[in-house]
C-alpha positions in Angstrom: 20.0 21.2 -2.2 17.0 19.3 -3.8 13.4 19.9 -2.7 10.7 17.3 -3.3 7.0 17.9 -2.6 4.7 14.8 -2.3 0.9 15.3 -2.0 -0.5 12.5 0.2 -4.2 12.9 1.0 -4.0 10.2 3.7 -2.1 12.7 5.9 -3.9 14.8 8.5 -1.1 17.4 8.8 1.9 18.4 6.9 5.0 16.3 7.5 8.5 17.5 6.6 11.5 15.2 6.4 15.0 16.4 5.8 17.5 13.9 4.5 21.1 15.1 4.9 24.5 13.4 5.1 25.4 15.4 8.3 23.8 17.9 10.7 24.9 21.5 10.1 24.0 25.1 11.0 22.1 25.3 7.7 19.9 22.3 8.6 19.4 23.7 12.1 18.3 27.0 10.6 15.9 25.3 8.2 14.4 23.3 11.1 13.9 26.4 13.3 12.3 28.3 10.3 9.9 25.5 9.7 9.0 25.2 13.4 8.3 28.9 13.6 6.4 29.1 10.4 3.0 29.3 12.1 4.2 31.3 15.1 4.5 34.7 13.4 1.0 35.7 14.3 -1.0 35.7 17.4 -4.8 35.8 18.1 -6.1 38.6 20.2 -9.6 39.3 21.5 -11.2 42.7 22.0 -14.9 43.6 22.3 -16.1 40.1 21.3 -14.1 40.2 18.1 -11.0 38.2 17.1 -7.9 39.9 15.7 -4.9 38.4 14.0 -1.8 40.2 15.4 1.7 40.2 13.9 4.5 40.0 16.5 6.3 43.1 15.0 3.3 45.2 16.0 3.3 44.2 19.6 4.7 46.5 22.2 4.4 44.2 25.2 2.6 41.3 26.9 1.3 41.9 30.4 -0.7 40.1 33.1 -3.4 41.5 35.2 -5.9 39.5 37.4 -4.8 36.2 35.8 -5.4 37.5 32.3 -2.8 38.0 29.6 -3.0 41.2 27.6 -1.3 42.1 24.3 -0.5 45.8 23.8 0.1 47.5 20.5 0.8 51.2 20.0 -2.9 52.0 20.0 -4.9 48.9 21.2 -5.0 46.4 24.0 -6.2 42.8 23.4 -6.6 39.7 25.5 -5.1 36.3 24.7 -5.9 32.8 25.9 -2.2 31.9 25.9 -0.2 31.8 29.1 2.8 34.0 29.5 5.2 31.0 29.4 3.7 29.9 26.1 4.2 33.4 24.7 7.8 33.4 25.9 8.4 30.1 24.0 6.9 31.6 20.8 8.5 35.0 20.6 11.9 35.8 19.1 14.3 36.5 22.0 16.2 38.9 19.8 13.3 41.4 20.2 11.3 40.3 23.1 12.6 40.3 26.7 11.0 39.1 29.9 11.4 42.0 32.4 9.3 40.5 35.3 7.1 37.5 36.1 4.3 39.5 34.6 5.7 41.1 31.5 7.5 40.6 28.3 8.5 43.6 26.2 9.4 44.3 22.6 12.7 46.2 22.7 11.9 47.8 19.3 9.3 49.9 21.1 11.4 51.2 23.9 11.7 54.9 23.7 14.1 55.5 26.6 15.4 54.0 29.8 15.5 55.8 33.2 18.3 54.6 35.3 17.7 57.0 38.2 15.7 54.5 40.2 17.7 52.6 42.7 17.8 48.9 42.0 15.6 48.9 38.9 15.2 50.5 35.5 12.1 52.4 34.3 11.2 51.8 30.6 9.2 54.3 28.6 7.6 52.9 25.5 6.8 54.8 22.3 3.1 54.7 23.2 3.8 56.6 26.4 3.4 53.7 28.8 6.0 53.1 31.5 7.1 49.8 33.0 9.9 48.6 35.3 12.4 45.9 35.1 12.2 43.7 38.3 15.3 43.0 40.2 15.2 39.4 39.3 15.5 40.1 35.6 17.7 43.2 35.9 21.1 41.4 35.3 19.9 39.6 32.2 18.3 42.8 30.9 21.5 44.8 31.3 23.5 41.9 29.7 21.3 41.7 26.6 21.3 45.5 26.1 25.1 45.6 26.7 25.5 47.8 29.7 
């Protein structure tokens, strides 16, 4: 593989072109990596200040009164993104939508309580509890393998 970088001051934004004899999994992987390059961090707001948050530190995204909140182990931030925009940005290997109002990071799940009829209670490492809605229950079980 050859890489060539050309500096062109007439461009407003970075442009990446890939020339290849055929489309492959490697090319697809490179494309996805490039597309997600600026999506590894998220801006959160708290007490009039702006914070840069890394996805790996986020426990969950929740909605309340038409506002979207980002929860970490020890803080809660607001974001201007909509939940569907967050869902498009996050890595679906780690983040799962469990209701119309919540996306969770499975890395921060402490335990699951299956004693509730028709749903699953989720306890997070920060002590918070949430519930998988019936609409998302089948997909949740499938992804976790039970």
